[in-house]
ChimeraX commands (.cxc) that place a marker at each C-alpha (Angstrom):
marker #1 position 22.35,5.01,48.17 radius 0.5
marker #1 position 21.82,7.90,45.80 radius 0.5
marker #1 position 20.74,11.15,47.47 radius 0.5
marker #1 position 19.52,14.54,46.26 radius 0.5
marker #1 position 20.87,17.15,48.70 radius 0.5
marker #1 position 19.46,20.68,48.54 radius 0.5
marker #1 position 20.96,23.42,50.66 radius 0.5
marker #1 position 18.53,25.47,52.71 radius 0.5
marker #1 position 19.60,28.94,53.92 radius 0.5
marker #1 position 18.97,29.54,57.62 radius 0.5
marker #1 position 17.92,32.84,59.25 radius 0.5
marker #1 position 20.72,35.38,58.97 radius 0.5
marker #1 position 22.11,33.79,55.80 radius 0.5
marker #1 position 23.11,36.20,53.06 radius 0.5
marker #1 position 25.73,36.35,50.35 radius 0.5
marker #1 position 27.67,38.75,52.57 radius 0.5
marker #1 position 27.53,36.32,55.51 radius 0.5
marker #1 position 28.70,33.49,53.23 radius 0.5
marker #1 position 31.73,35.38,51.89 radius 0.5
marker #1 position 34.30,34.53,54.63 radius 0.5
marker #1 position 33.58,30.80,54.21 radius 0.5
marker #1 position 33.46,30.40,50.45 radius 0.5
marker #1 position 37.07,29.40,49.79 radius 0.5
marker #1 position 36.98,26.78,52.54 radius 0.5
marker #1 position 33.57,25.70,51.24 radius 0.5
marker #1 position 34.95,25.03,47.77 radius 0.5
marker #1 position 37.98,23.17,49.14 radius 0.5
marker #1 position 35.78,21.02,51.38 radius 0.5
marker #1 position 33.39,20.23,48.51 radius 0.5
marker #1 position 36.33,19.32,46.25 radius 0.5
marker #1 position 37.52,16.82,48.86 radius 0.5
marker #1 position 34.01,15.36,49.07 radius 0.5
marker #1 position 34.04,15.02,45.29 radius 0.5
marker #1 position 37.41,13.27,45.33 radius 0.5
marker #1 position 36.16,10.92,48.06 radius 0.5
marker #1 position 33.24,9.93,45.78 radius 0.5
marker #1 position 30.59,11.31,48.16 radius 0.5
marker #1 position 29.64,14.13,45.76 radius 0.5
marker #1 position 28.84,12.66,42.36 radius 0.5
marker #1 position 27.39,15.83,40.86 radius 0.5
marker #1 position 27.13,19.44,42.02 radius 0.5
marker #1 position 24.99,22.07,40.30 radius 0.5
marker #1 position 24.04,25.66,40.96 radius 0.5
marker #1 position 20.35,26.13,41.51 radius 0.5
marker #1 position 18.61,28.30,38.93 radius 0.5
marker #1 position 15.64,29.28,41.14 radius 0.5
marker #1 position 17.75,30.92,43.87 radius 0.5
marker #1 position 21.36,31.06,45.05 radius 0.5
marker #1 position 22.43,27.65,46.25 radius 0.5
marker #1 position 23.44,24.17,45.18 radius 0.5
marker #1 position 21.88,20.82,44.38 radius 0.5
marker #1 position 24.19,17.89,45.06 radius 0.5
marker #1 position 23.78,14.31,43.95 radius 0.5
marker #1 position 25.61,12.29,46.59 radius 0.5
marker #1 position 26.36,8.64,47.22 radius 0.5
marker #1 position 26.26,7.45,50.83 radius 0.5
marker #1 position 25.21,4.47,52.95 radius 0.5
marker #1 position 22.40,6.36,54.67 radius 0.5
marker #1 position 20.62,9.69,54.96 radius 0.5
marker #1 position 21.93,9.98,58.52 radius 0.5
marker #1 position 25.56,9.55,57.41 radius 0.5
marker #1 position 25.05,12.06,54.59 radius 0.5
marker #1 position 23.58,14.56,57.07 radius 0.5
marker #1 position 26.66,14.08,59.26 radius 0.5
marker #1 position 29.03,14.69,56.33 radius 0.5
marker #1 position 27.10,17.72,55.02 radius 0.5
marker #1 position 27.01,19.14,58.54 radius 0.5
marker #1 position 30.79,19.51,58.36 radius 0.5
marker #1 position 30.62,21.82,55.33 radius 0.5
marker #1 position 31.86,25.27,56.45 radius 0.5
marker #1 position 28.60,27.12,55.76 radius 0.5
marker #1 position 26.68,24.48,57.73 radius 0.5
marker #1 position 29.16,24.60,60.61 radius 0.5
marker #1 position 28.76,28.39,60.66 radius 0.5
marker #1 position 24.99,27.97,61.04 radius 0.5
marker #1 position 24.19,29.57,57.68 radius 0.5
marker #1 position 22.73,26.57,55.83 radius 0.5
marker #1 position 21.10,23.24,56.48 radius 0.5
marker #1 position 20.22,20.47,54.06 radius 0.5
marker #1 position 17.16,18.75,52.69 radius 0.5
marker #1 position 18.29,15.21,51.85 radius 0.5
marker #1 position 16.07,13.10,49.63 radius 0.5
marker #1 position 16.90,9.41,49.00 radius 0.5
marker #1 position 16.46,8.36,45.37 radius 0.5
marker #1 position 15.91,4.96,43.80 radius 0.5
marker #1 position 15.46,3.47,40.36 radius 0.5
marker #1 position 12.28,4.28,38.47 radius 0.5
marker #1 position 10.96,0.74,38.07 radius 0.5
marker #1 position 7.58,1.80,36.68 radius 0.5
marker #1 position 9.02,1.61,33.16 radius 0.5
marker #1 position 8.31,-2.10,33.41 radius 0.5
marker #1 position 4.57,-1.41,33.33 radius 0.5
marker #1 position 4.98,-0.33,29.69 radius 0.5
marker #1 position 5.97,-3.89,28.80 radius 0.5
marker #1 position 3.24,-5.69,30.75 radius 0.5
marker #1 position 1.20,-8.25,28.78 radius 0.5
marker #1 position -1.71,-6.67,26.92 radius 0.5
marker #1 position -0.03,-3.24,26.59 radius 0.5
marker #1 position 0.48,-2.13,22.99 radius 0.5
marker link #1:1,2 radius 0.2
marker link #1:2,3 radius 0.2
marker link #1:3,4 radius 0.2
marker link #1:4,5 radius 0.2
marker link #1:5,6 radius 0.2
marker link #1:6,7 radius 0.2
marker link #1:7,8 radius 0.2
marker link #1:8,9 radius 0.2
marker link #1:9,10 radius 0.2
marker link #1:10,11 radius 0.2
marker link #1:11,12 radius 0.2
marker link #1:12,13 radius 0.2
marker link #1:13,14 radius 0.2
marker link #1:14,15 radius 0.2
marker link #1:15,16 radius 0.2
marker link #1:16,17 radius 0.2
marker link #1:17,18 radius 0.2
marker link #1:18,19 radius 0.2
marker link #1:19,20 radius 0.2
marker link #1:20,21 radius 0.2
marker link #1:21,22 radius 0.2
marker link #1:22,23 radius 0.2
marker link #1:23,24 radius 0.2
marker link #1:24,25 radius 0.2
marker link #1:25,26 radius 0.2
marker link #1:26,27 radius 0.2
marker link #1:27,28 radius 0.2
marker link #1:28,29 radius 0.2
marker link #1:29,30 radius 0.2
marker link #1:30,31 radius 0.2
marker link #1:31,32 radius 0.2
marker link #1:32,33 radius 0.2
marker link #1:33,34 radius 0.2
marker link #1:34,35 radius 0.2
marker link #1:35,36 radius 0.2
marker link #1:36,37 radius 0.2
marker link #1:37,38 radius 0.2
marker link #1:38,39 radius 0.2
marker link #1:39,40 radius 0.2
marker link #1:40,41 radius 0.2
marker link #1:41,42 radius 0.2
marker link #1:42,43 radius 0.2
marker link #1:43,44 radius 0.2
marker link #1:44,45 radius 0.2
marker link #1:45,46 radius 0.2
marker link #1:46,47 radius 0.2
marker link #1:47,48 radius 0.2
marker link #1:48,49 radius 0.2
marker link #1:49,50 radius 0.2
marker link #1:50,51 radius 0.2
marker link #1:51,52 radius 0.2
marker link #1:52,53 radius 0.2
marker link #1:53,54 radius 0.2
marker link #1:54,55 radius 0.2
marker link #1:55,56 radius 0.2
marker link #1:56,57 radius 0.2
marker link #1:57,58 radius 0.2
marker link #1:58,59 radius 0.2
marker link #1:59,60 radius 0.2
marker link #1:60,61 radius 0.2
marker link #1:61,62 radius 0.2
marker link #1:62,63 radius 0.2
marker link #1:63,64 radius 0.2
marker link #1:64,65 radius 0.2
marker link #1:65,66 radius 0.2
marker link #1:66,67 radius 0.2
marker link #1:67,68 radius 0.2
marker link #1:68,69 radius 0.2
marker link #1:69,70 radius 0.2
marker link #1:70,71 radius 0.2
marker link #1:71,72 radius 0.2
marker link #1:72,73 radius 0.2
marker link #1:73,74 radius 0.2
marker link #1:74,75 radius 0.2
marker link #1:75,76 radius 0.2
marker link #1:76,77 radius 0.2
marker link #1:77,78 radius 0.2
marker link #1:78,79 radius 0.2
marker link #1:79,80 radius 0.2
marker link #1:80,81 radius 0.2
marker link #1:81,82 radius 0.2
marker link #1:82,83 radius 0.2
marker link #1:83,84 radius 0.2
marker link #1:84,85 radius 0.2
marker link #1:85,86 radius 0.2
marker link #1:86,87 radius 0.2
marker link #1:87,88 radius 0.2
marker link #1:88,89 radius 0.2
marker link #1:89,90 radius 0.2
marker link #1:90,91 radius 0.2
marker link #1:91,92 radius 0.2
marker link #1:92,93 radius 0.2
marker link #1:93,94 radius 0.2
marker link #1:94,95 radius 0.2
marker link #1:95,96 radius 0.2
marker link #1:96,97 radius 0.2
marker link #1:97,98 radius 0.2
marker link #1:98,99 radius 0.2
view
């Protein structure tokens, strides 16, 4: 299952509060990438944070994995996890009678 995972800062989160965890955060994320959980990781342009495209069997399992990320374990972030699927509406363009 393809998932869009958006970090969500929790009360008390700040760049200063993140600082002690950042090296471990990057190492942990690299291991998730090597394990094929993280397929893509991008910085958000609207605010500090990341958008991750992940591959996992379920939203619940993804939440469990993301909960182990150092910033999440420290209570500084949580995650919005959105399951994604194929956009099958393209097929409507080829329906009989459509020119």
